[in-house]
Each structure stands twice: as structure tokens, then as C-alpha cells.
N, C-alpha and C positions, 0 to 999 in steps of 0.2 A: 651392652650386656650388663655392666655394673649397675646402671640406673634401673634396668629391668629387675635385677635381683633384689634391689631395695623396694621396688614397687610390689613384686610378687615373691616373697621369701621362699614359698614352696611350689615349684612347678607342678607337683602332683595335683594340686588343687585345680589347675587348668584342665587336667584330664578328667577329674571328677565332675567339674562343671560341664565339660563337653558331653559327658555321658548323661548327666541329668537333663540337660537341654535337649539332647537328641531323643531321649526316651520320654521326656516330659514327666519324669517321676524320680524322686529321690530313692524310692524303694528299688526300682529297676537299676539305677546306677549303683546302689549298694550291692545288688546281686552280681553285677558285672565285675565289681572290684572285690567281691567276697568280704565285705565289711557290713556293719550294721547301718540301718537307715539313719539313726541319730548321728553316726559318725559322718555320713555324707552331709547331713544338715549342718553340722558344726563346720565342716570344710567350706561349704558355700557361704555361710555367715562370715567366716574368717576372710574369704576372698572378697566379699562385698565390702567389708570394713577396710581392707587393704586398698581396694580400687576406689572407694568413695562414692559408689553408686549401686543401686539395687539391680540385681540380675533377674530375680523372679518376684512375681506377686503370688503369695500363698492364698489359696481359696479352698473352701470346703470341697469343691469339685476337682481340685488338683492344682498343678503349677501352671502359671502363665509367664512366659518369658517377656520381660520388659523390652521396650524399644532399644534401650541401651544394651540390655542383655543380648538381644538378637544381633545387634551390630558386633558385639564382642564375640558371640558364638560364631558368626561367619568368619571373623578374622582368625579365631583359634582353629577352626576346621581347615581353613586354607593353609595355615602354617603347619598343622599336623600332616596334611596331605603332602605338602612340599617336603617335609622331613622324611615321610615314609617313602616317597619316590626317590629321594636322595639316597636313603639307605639301600633300597633295592638296586639302584644303579651302581653304587659302590660295591655291594656284594656281588653283583653280576660281573663287574670288571676286575674284582680283586684277584681272581685267578687267571686273568688273561696275560698272555705273553705277546711281545711285539717281535715281528720278524721283518727285517729290512731286505728288500729285493732290488737289485740293480739290473735294468734291462732297457732296451730301446723303447722310446715312446710309441713307436709303431707296433711293436709286439704287445705292449700293454693295451693299446687302444683296440687293435684288431683281433687279438687272440685271447688275452687273459681277461680283460674286463667283461666280455660276454659270459665268462665262466665264474665270475665273482660270487654269484648266488650259490653255485654248486660248491665252490671253495669254502664259503662260509658255513655251509651245511656239513662239509667234511671236517672242517677245523673251526668249530664254534668258539674256541677259547683263544684264537689267534687274531691279533690286530696286525694288518699289513701296512708297511711303510714303503713307499716306492721312491727309488732314485732313478729318474727317467733321463735317457740320453737321446737327443734328437738327431745327431749325426753319427759319425764314425765312432764305434765303441772303443772305449779306453780301458786301461787296466783297472782292476778292482781295488778300491781304496776305502779308507774310513771304516765305518761300522756295518758294512754290508755282510749279510748272512748268506744270501743266495744270489747268484748272478747268472745271466745267460751270456755266454761268450763262445768264440771259436778259439780253442786251445789245443795244444798238441796232446797226443796220447801220453798218459803217465806224467803229465806236468806235476812236478813235486810240490807245487804251491797249493794244490787244490785236491779235494775229493771231487770226483767227476762222474756225472751221469750223461750218457749219450742221449741227445734230445731229438735232433732232426738233421738229415743230410743237407748240405748247402746245395740246393737246386734253385736255379733262377729261370723264370719264364715270363715273357711279356703278358700283361693282363690288362683288361679293361672291363667296362660294364657291358652287359648283354646288349643294351640299346646302342651303345657306341659301336660295338662290333657289327651290329646290323646296319648301322648308318655308314661306317667307314671301311668295313672289311678288315681282314687281318694284315699284320705287317709282312706276312709272307707274300702278299700281292704287290709286287714291285711297282706296277703301274699306278697304284693308289697311294704311294707313300707321300706324295705332295699334299694329300688331304689329311694326313695324320698329324696329331698333336702329341709330342713326346714329353712326358713328365719326368724330369731328370733331377737327381740329387746332386747338389753342388759339390759335396765332399767326394763324389765318385768320379773316376775317369770315364770319358765317353766310351772307352774300350769295352765297358761292360755290355754295350749294345752290339758289338761286332758279331757275336754268334748268331744274331738275328737280323742284322742289316748289313748291307755291303759297306766295305771300308770307306769309300768316298762319302757316303751319306753320313757316317758317323764323324769323320774327320772334318768335314766342311760344314755340316749342319745346314746345308743349303736346301735340303729337301724337307718339306714339312715345317711345322712350327715347334720350337723347342722352348718349353717353360721350365725354369729351374727353381728348385726349392731347397732350403737348408734343413727341412724337417721331413723325414720319410713318412711319418704318420700323415702329414698333410698331403703328400703325393698320393698315398693310397686312398685317402678320403676323396681327393679330386678324381681319381680313377673310378671309384665307386659311384660318384655322381655323374659319370659320363663325360668328363672333361678331357680325357686323353688316354694314352697308353703308358703304363708304368712297368718297370721291371719288378717282378714279384719274387720275393724270397719265400720258399715253401714254408719255412718255420713261422712266418708271419701270416701268410695268406691261405693256409690250409683250410681254415674254417670258412673263409669267404668263397673259396672254390667249391667247397662242399655244399654251401647253401646258395650258390649261384649268384651271389651279389657281385662277384668278379668271375670272369671267364678268360680262358686263354686267348691271346691275340696272335698266337703262332703255334705251329705244330712242333716247333723246335723247343728244346729246353737244354740248359747247360748244368751238368753236374760237376762241381768243382773238385770233388773228392774230399772236401773238408766237411767237418761236422759241427753243428751248433750243439753246445753242451750246457748242462746245468752244473754249476761249480759252487763249492763251499770252501772258503779260505781255511787253510790249516793253521795260519798264524794267529788265530784268535778263537776264543771259545764262542760257540754258537749254540742256540737252543737245540736240544736233541730233536725236536719236532721238525727242524729244518730238513732233516734227511727224509722224514715221512712226506713232507711237502714235495721234495724232489721226486720221490717215487710216484706221488699223485700226478704231478705235472707230466712226468715221463709217460705214464699210462694214458693220460688224456691226449697227448700228442700222438702216441702210437696209434690210438684209435682213429684219429683224424687222417693220418697217413695211410692207414689200412683202407679207408674208404676211397682214397685217391689211388690205391694200388701202388704206393711208393714204399 
């Protein structure tokens, strides 16, 4: 930049030159900058002297940009366009705030991400940062503003929004159900593929399968994964039966990408909640986001009659 300032002492002359070359006229450039035509002519002459080459050929019929001038004009225009875009982007983001959300990777993948477009429309000035958890949910730490967790009523550590009841139901793809039947059909269990989360005990399956099947895993094929999002992805692709938590699969059930593989469901009596830590200052908009998420989930559950 120091070398450039010695080469071109007045950056304004670049703007004058760009206007003159764009219009092909010193007079039009003078009108754009609200100065006289001789003033523009002097600025161009000064710039040519500083650069060491001619920018224009002056003819009775008007200005002709020289080959060197055209190359310089292209460079100046590209630079000005880049500066303009940079200013627009900075101004656009200057008022944005960042909100950090902690949630399971499965909830983010199967429930929230499909709504990101709607979220961005509702909160255009918010940038989201995600802390994703692939296995069992842990305590909220660090700079988290909003989290989804199961916590007790009135937990003094958090502001709390009820989000969804903890209801569990076996799910699979429509095609898998057509090919393998439901897990309620005991005679067909040997043909089933069970998609199981390694962090969970197999007891989670007992409300839907007989004890011996769960304890010995000798019936059917058992595939285990450490990431619940992958399990639901596999189920969606017709690879087997997964246990579905309503807070995660509500949308998938409504749009029929997943269907129930059992007439049974288990309501644990617990509630998934949106929580905001009280031990740190969070953006006020975080509470509006919780209201928005709560409304979106209640709409999904209403469609499922839950």
C-alpha cells in the first residue's frame, strides 16, 4: 500500500479516470462528480504523469482509451467492484448476532436442518453456531445459548420451554415395512434388521420385543452405531428398524419418509425441553428463538395427534 500511495498520491483520480473511461467523455465524468470539465482534464493529465503512460487519445470526435488505458480501466473496475461487494457484505453482517445451540446431531439432521430456510426468514439477523452431540446428551457447558435436553421441572440452572414428550416408537422406511412386516409380527422377527445405538441399553427395545429376543440378540440381525443420526439415516434408506424418539422423527413421520414398525409406543413420562443457561448472559433473541422452535414442534405433534 505504501508503494501504491507513492505511485498514485490521490486515489480520487482513479475514480475520475474510471468515470471518464466508462462514459468516454470528460464532460460526462465532470457531471458525475459535480466538477468542471477542465478539472477532470487536469486530474487525468496528473494521473497519466504519475503512471508514466497515456490513458486516452484525444481526438476531435472524442476520447479513445489507449490499450494501456483499457487494461488499467479493467483493473480499476474489478478492484472497485470488489471493494463495493466487501462494503455490502460488512454492512449486511455488521448487525448480525451469533447464537450457539447445543443439540443431538440426529435432531439437527432430521428436524432442524429442514427448517433452516424458515428459520433464516424468521431471524435474518442471526447466525447459528451448532454444538452437535452424536451419542448420549451431556450437561450444557461453555458458551451455549440454547440447548435441547431432558431436565427436571423447575431446574434452577435454566430457563425452560417444554418442547416434546419423550415418546419412543420403532420406525422404518415404507418399503422396508412392506418387505419385512412390523416387529409386532413375532414369526417374522428373524428377518428383521435392528439398528441400535451403542450408548443405549438393549432394554429400550423390551416394550416392543420379547425379553429373550432383546437379551440374547439371537433373532434377527443387530447392527450397532455410535451416532443416532446415522441410525435414522439408515432406517430412512430401508436398512432396518430403529427406535424413534418423537422429538426427532416427528417431521419424518408426517412426511412419510419413516413409518411406524409397531402399533406400540412407549411414553416415558419425561419431556424434552429447550433450555437457556442462567449462569451467563445470552442474546435476548435466544428466547424468541425458543418460542419459535416450540411453536414449530407443537405444529408437528398436532399433525401426529400427540
